[in-house]
C-alpha positions as a printed Julia matrix, in Angstrom:
150×3 Matrix{Float64}:
   0.86   10.92    1.54
  -1.66   12.34   -0.85
  -5.12   10.83   -1.2
  -8.3    11.78   -3.06
 -11.52   10.36   -4.48
 -10.88    9.31   -8.08
 -14.43   10.1    -9.18
 -14.13   13.68   -7.88
 -10.62   14.57   -8.97
  -7.43   15.43   -7.13
  -9.12   18.41   -5.48
 -11.36   16.05   -3.43
  -8.7    15.3    -0.82
  -8.95   12.47    1.7
  -7.2    12.91    5.05
  -5.67   10.23    7.3
  -8.76   10.26    9.56
 -11.02    9.43    6.6
  -8.67    6.62    5.59
  -8.79    5.26    9.17
 -12.61    5.45    9.14
 -12.45    3.35    5.97
 -10.39    0.76    7.87
  -7.1     1.8     6.24
  -4.46    2.78    8.79
  -2.07    5.31    7.27
   0.44    7.7     8.79
   3.86    9.22    8.45
   6.9     7.74   10.17
  10.48    9.01   10.31
  12.84    7.57    7.69
  15.66    6.95   10.16
  15.56    3.19   10.93
  16.28    3.75   14.62
  13.28    6.07   14.78
  10.74    4.09   12.71
  11.57    0.52   13.76
   9.9     0.84   17.2
   6.67    1.9    15.43
   6.93   -1.03   13.01
   7.62   -3.42   15.91
   4.55   -2.11   17.75
   2.41   -2.61   14.62
   3.79   -6.15   14.24
   2.87   -6.97   17.84
  -0.56   -5.35   17.6
  -1.61   -7.0    14.32
   0.28  -10.3    14.44
   2.8    -9.71   11.68
   5.79  -12.01   12.07
   8.0   -11.16    9.09
   9.63   -8.01    7.8
  11.59   -7.47    4.62
  12.45   -4.78    2.08
  11.42   -4.79   -1.57
  12.65   -2.45   -4.26
  11.4    -1.86   -7.78
  13.16    0.36  -10.3
  13.6     0.73  -14.05
  16.52   -1.72  -13.69
  14.31   -4.46  -12.18
  14.13   -7.37  -14.64
  10.65   -7.73  -16.2
   9.4    -4.68  -14.27
   6.38   -4.1   -16.53
   5.25   -7.74  -16.31
   5.74   -7.76  -12.55
   3.72   -4.57  -12.09
   0.98   -5.8   -14.43
   0.1    -8.53  -11.91
  -1.02   -5.88   -9.43
  -2.56   -3.3   -11.78
  -5.88   -5.16  -12.02
  -8.33   -4.98   -9.14
  -7.68   -7.69   -6.56
  -7.54   -8.45   -2.85
  -5.37  -10.61   -0.6
  -6.14  -12.94    2.3
  -3.66  -10.99    4.44
  -3.1    -7.29    5.02
  -0.79   -5.5     2.6
   1.51   -3.38    4.75
   3.99   -0.99    3.18
   6.31    1.6     4.69
   7.87    3.6     1.87
  11.6     4.25    2.2
  12.16    5.74   -1.25
  10.42    6.41   -4.54
   6.65    6.44   -4.73
   3.68    4.28   -5.61
  -0.07    4.45   -6.09
  -2.67    2.4    -4.24
  -6.17    2.65   -5.68
  -8.37    1.25   -2.91
 -12.11    0.58   -2.88
 -13.99    2.39   -0.13
 -16.66    0.69    1.95
 -19.26    2.01   -0.52
 -17.19    0.81   -3.52
 -15.74    4.18   -4.63
 -12.1     4.42   -5.67
  -9.69    6.21   -3.35
  -6.28    7.03   -4.81
  -3.44    7.05   -2.28
   0.03    8.1    -3.41
   2.69    6.91   -0.97
   6.06    8.65   -0.71
   9.08    8.29    1.58
   7.97    8.13    5.2
   4.42    6.92    4.45
   3.01    3.81    6.15
  -0.2     2.24    4.82
  -2.13   -0.92    5.66
  -4.53   -2.21    2.99
  -6.69   -4.62    4.99
  -7.19   -8.24    4.02
 -10.13   -8.66    1.68
 -10.12   -5.02    0.53
 -10.13   -4.64   -3.26
  -7.3    -2.5    -4.57
  -4.71   -2.16   -7.29
  -1.11   -0.97   -7.2
   0.74    1.12   -9.76
   4.08    2.82   -9.95
   4.24    6.52  -10.73
   6.15    7.92  -13.72
   9.36    7.53  -11.69
   8.89    3.73  -11.83
  10.73    3.28   -8.54
   9.76    2.41   -4.99
  11.53    0.88   -2.0
   9.39   -0.38    0.87
   9.46   -2.28    4.11
   6.84   -5.03    4.02
   5.26   -6.61    7.11
   3.29   -9.83    6.88
   1.99  -12.88    8.71
   2.65  -15.31    5.87
   3.61  -14.65    2.25
   0.93  -17.16    1.17
  -1.62  -14.48    2.07
  -0.3   -12.25   -0.71
  -1.72  -14.29   -3.55
  -3.88  -11.86   -5.53
  -7.57  -12.77   -5.92
  -8.83  -10.82   -8.91
 -12.25   -9.19   -8.91
 -14.5   -10.32  -11.69
 -15.82   -7.64  -14.03
 -19.42   -6.61  -13.59
């Protein structure tokens, strides 16, 4: 996982401890399902997630650009957005507590929790491919609520 302050450039790195202090749990897990599933199960029990699935986006995904456009604008959800990256990579731009942008690039083995109510946006990298485990309480909580300009 690579993270930095967007207003200071990629050299202004953010570590996992800083993300945690911002209320964003993030850490590396092993890719082997037998090794990472106990950690995901513990997170589910701790935070009340009841469902788990896998989502994959790639250049072959029908209407990929339109699908990704829904999440490129700043928004939040009523539920946490939990992603464990199995393959590919993606970008979460997340607002800090003081409203600065943090850019977090997730790669295979990275687990991130964007808390409910936290403004963010999601983008694919140039590879245009990601495969993730998702954890959630209820998919109804994933409706994006867009932030108004100004």
